[in-house]
C-alpha positions as CSV (number, residue, x, y, z in Angstrom):
1,M,-8.3,-16.9,8.7
2,I,-10.6,-15.9,5.8
3,M,-9.7,-12.7,4.0
4,E,-12.7,-10.7,2.9
5,S,-12.8,-9.6,-0.7
6,P,-11.9,-6.0,-1.2
7,T,-14.3,-3.4,-2.2
8,L,-13.7,-2.8,-5.9
9,P,-12.7,0.7,-6.8
10,D,-15.1,2.9,-8.8
11,T,-12.6,3.3,-11.6
12,E,-10.0,1.1,-13.1
13,V,-6.7,1.2,-11.3
14,T,-3.9,2.6,-13.4
15,C,-0.4,3.9,-12.7
16,L,-1.9,7.4,-12.7
17,N,-4.5,6.8,-9.9
18,C,-3.0,3.9,-7.9
19,E,-2.1,5.9,-4.8
20,A,0.9,3.6,-4.3
21,C,-0.7,1.5,-1.5
22,C,1.8,-1.3,-2.2
23,C,4.7,1.1,-1.4
24,R,3.9,0.8,2.3
25,L,4.5,-3.0,2.3
26,E,7.8,-4.6,3.3
27,V,9.7,-5.7,0.2
28,M,12.3,-8.4,0.5
29,L,15.1,-8.3,-2.1
30,I,15.4,-11.9,-3.3
31,T,16.9,-11.3,-6.8
32,D,19.4,-8.8,-8.1
33,T,17.5,-6.3,-10.3
34,G,20.0,-3.5,-9.8
35,V,18.3,-1.6,-6.9
36,P,20.8,1.2,-5.9
37,D,22.4,0.6,-2.6
38,N,20.9,3.8,-1.0
39,F,17.5,2.2,-1.3
40,I,18.5,-1.0,0.4
41,A,18.2,-1.8,4.1
42,I,20.0,-4.8,5.7
43,D,18.7,-6.4,8.8
44,K,20.8,-7.9,11.6
45,W,20.7,-11.3,9.9
46,G,22.0,-9.9,6.6
47,G,18.6,-10.0,4.8
48,M,18.0,-7.2,2.4
49,T,14.8,-5.2,2.0
50,M,13.8,-2.0,0.4
51,A,14.6,0.8,2.8
52,R,11.6,2.6,4.2
53,L,11.2,6.1,5.5
54,E,10.2,6.9,9.1
55,D,6.5,7.2,8.0
56,G,6.6,3.7,6.5
57,W,6.7,4.6,2.8
58,C,9.3,3.0,0.5
59,S,12.3,5.2,0.1
60,A,12.2,4.8,-3.7
61,L,8.7,6.4,-4.0
62,D,8.8,9.9,-5.4
63,R,6.2,11.6,-3.0
64,S,5.5,14.4,-5.5
65,T,4.4,12.0,-8.3
66,M,3.6,8.9,-6.2
67,M,5.7,6.9,-8.7
68,C,8.8,4.7,-8.3
69,M,12.1,6.5,-8.9
70,I,13.8,3.2,-9.7
71,Y,11.0,1.6,-11.8
72,E,13.4,0.0,-14.3
73,N,15.4,-1.5,-11.4
74,R,12.6,-2.3,-9.1
75,P,12.7,-5.5,-7.1
76,W,11.2,-8.7,-8.4
77,V,8.4,-8.6,-5.7
78,C,7.4,-5.2,-7.0
79,R,7.4,-6.5,-10.6
80,E,5.1,-9.3,-9.6
81,F,2.6,-7.0,-7.7
82,E,0.3,-6.2,-10.6
83,V,-1.7,-3.0,-10.6
84,G,-5.4,-3.7,-10.5
85,K,-5.0,-7.4,-9.6
86,H,-6.3,-9.0,-6.4
87,E,-3.4,-8.1,-4.1
88,C,-3.5,-4.5,-5.3
89,L,-7.2,-4.2,-4.8
90,Y,-6.9,-5.7,-1.3
91,E,-4.2,-3.2,-0.3
92,R,-6.2,-0.4,-1.6
93,S,-9.3,-1.5,0.3
94,A,-7.2,-1.8,3.5
95,N,-6.2,1.9,3.1
96,L,-9.7,3.3,2.6
């Protein structure tokens, strides 16, 4: 399957205008970064992911600011998901 290139945003993506599109993705916890237990979901096989709210948003997202409430302790996957890079732009284009 060939993924189409995303439509580039009109402005540079920054933490202030990112819209937190990545906070709707499932995030597996594969390293210990200190994520507080109340933000962790455990599946029936014992795998850990970031807990998500009923509407699909990550439970660590502050909905009033659209910023991560546990930024200093965010999972490795979140640390590797760079704002403005290909994966970020792809998720933004998928949510337009």
